[in-house]
C-alpha positions as CSV (number, residue, x, y, z in Angstrom):
1,X,-14.4,51.2,-33.8
2,X,-12.8,48.1,-35.2
3,X,-13.5,44.9,-33.3
4,X,-10.4,42.7,-33.2
5,X,-10.2,39.0,-33.1
6,X,-8.8,39.3,-29.6
7,X,-12.0,41.1,-28.4
8,X,-14.1,38.4,-30.1
9,X,-12.2,35.7,-28.2
10,X,-12.7,37.5,-24.9
11,X,-16.4,37.9,-25.6
12,X,-16.7,34.2,-26.5
13,X,-14.9,33.2,-23.4
14,X,-17.2,35.4,-21.2
15,X,-20.3,33.9,-22.9
16,X,-19.0,30.4,-22.4
17,X,-18.4,31.1,-18.7
18,X,-21.9,32.4,-18.3
19,X,-23.3,29.2,-20.0
20,X,-21.1,27.1,-17.7
21,X,-22.3,29.0,-14.7
22,X,-25.9,28.5,-15.7
23,X,-25.5,24.8,-16.3
24,X,-23.6,24.3,-13.0
25,X,-25.8,26.4,-10.7
26,X,-29.3,26.3,-12.1
27,X,-31.9,24.1,-10.5
28,X,-31.9,20.6,-12.0
29,X,-35.6,21.0,-13.1
30,X,-34.6,24.0,-15.2
31,X,-32.1,22.0,-17.3
32,X,-33.4,19.9,-20.2
33,X,-33.5,16.2,-19.4
34,X,-31.1,13.9,-21.3
35,X,-31.0,10.1,-21.7
36,X,-29.3,8.3,-18.8
37,X,-26.4,6.8,-20.8
38,X,-24.7,6.9,-24.1
39,X,-22.8,3.8,-25.2
40,X,-22.7,2.8,-21.5
41,X,-21.3,6.1,-20.3
42,X,-23.6,8.2,-18.1
43,X,-24.6,11.2,-20.1
44,X,-24.2,13.6,-17.3
45,X,-20.5,12.8,-17.2
46,X,-20.3,13.3,-21.0
47,X,-22.0,16.7,-20.4
48,X,-19.4,17.6,-17.8
49,X,-16.6,16.6,-20.2
50,X,-18.1,18.6,-23.1
51,X,-18.8,21.6,-20.8
52,X,-15.2,21.9,-19.6
53,X,-13.2,20.9,-22.8
54,X,-13.5,24.4,-24.4
55,X,-12.1,26.1,-21.3
56,X,-8.4,25.9,-22.1
57,X,-9.1,26.5,-25.8
58,X,-11.2,29.7,-25.4
59,X,-9.1,31.0,-22.5
60,X,-5.9,30.5,-24.5
61,X,-7.3,32.3,-27.5
62,X,-8.5,35.1,-25.3
63,X,-5.6,35.6,-22.9
64,X,-2.3,34.3,-24.4
65,X,-0.8,36.9,-26.7
66,X,-0.4,35.8,-30.4
67,X,3.2,37.2,-30.3
68,X,4.3,34.7,-27.7
69,X,6.6,31.8,-28.9
70,X,5.6,28.2,-28.7
71,X,7.2,27.6,-25.3
72,X,5.5,30.5,-23.6
73,X,2.2,29.5,-25.2
74,X,2.5,26.0,-23.9
75,X,3.3,27.3,-20.4
76,X,0.3,29.6,-20.7
77,X,-1.9,26.7,-21.7
78,X,-0.7,24.7,-18.7
79,X,-1.4,27.6,-16.4
80,X,-4.9,28.0,-17.9
81,X,-5.6,24.3,-17.5
82,X,-4.7,24.6,-13.8
83,X,-7.0,27.6,-13.5
84,X,-9.7,25.5,-15.3
85,X,-9.2,22.7,-12.8
86,X,-9.6,25.2,-9.9
87,X,-12.7,26.5,-11.6
88,X,-14.2,23.0,-11.9
89,X,-13.3,22.3,-8.3
90,X,-15.0,25.5,-7.2
91,X,-18.2,24.8,-9.2
92,X,-18.4,21.4,-7.5
93,X,-17.8,22.9,-4.0
94,X,-20.4,25.7,-4.6
95,X,-22.9,23.1,-5.8
96,X,-22.5,21.4,-2.4
97,X,-23.4,24.6,-0.6
98,X,-26.4,25.4,-2.8
99,X,-28.5,22.6,-1.3
100,X,-30.3,21.7,-4.4
101,X,-27.1,20.4,-6.1
102,X,-24.4,18.1,-4.7
103,X,-20.7,17.5,-5.1
104,X,-19.9,14.5,-7.2
105,X,-16.3,13.1,-7.5
106,X,-17.1,11.6,-10.9
107,X,-18.4,14.9,-12.2
108,X,-15.1,16.5,-11.1
109,X,-13.2,13.8,-12.9
110,X,-15.2,14.3,-16.1
111,X,-14.5,18.1,-15.8
112,X,-10.7,17.4,-15.4
113,X,-10.6,15.0,-18.3
114,X,-12.4,17.6,-20.4
115,X,-9.9,20.3,-19.4
116,X,-7.0,18.0,-20.2
117,X,-8.4,17.1,-23.6
118,X,-9.0,20.8,-24.4
119,X,-5.4,21.6,-23.3
120,X,-3.9,18.9,-25.4
121,X,-5.9,20.0,-28.4
122,X,-4.8,23.6,-27.9
123,X,-1.1,22.5,-27.5
124,X,-1.4,20.5,-30.7
125,X,-2.9,23.5,-32.5
126,X,0.0,25.7,-31.2
127,X,2.6,23.1,-32.3
128,X,1.0,22.8,-35.8
129,X,0.5,26.5,-36.3
130,X,4.1,27.4,-35.3
131,X,5.5,24.8,-37.6
132,X,3.6,26.3,-40.6
133,X,5.3,29.7,-40.1
C-alpha cells in the first residue's frame, strides 16, 4: 500500500492534536517547568502561541485539496482558522471545568495570535506556490 502525502499530513495533524490535548489538559506538575519570561514576555504565553500556530498550517495541508484554486484555498484557510479559534476557546473552557487548570484570557489571546500567524503564513505559502505554477 502506497502512503500518500495527504495521509502523512492527516497523521501529522492527528499527532499534533494529541500533543495539544496533552499540553492543555495534563496536570501542571506533569509538564516540564519553563523560565517565567523570555525577553519580558511570559513564557507560558509564548508556549500558547507556539502551540496553536501550526493548527492552520497542518489542518490546511491535511484537509484542503491540492486541486483547489488560490481563492478556495484561502477561504479554506479562513474556515480552518475559525475552527482553530473555536478549538482554542474550547480548550480554555474545558480547563476551567477540570479544576486543576483555569481559564485565562491572556492564554486565549496568545492562542488566537498563534492561529492568526499560522493562517497568514499558510496564505503566503499558497500565494507564492500558485504564482510559481
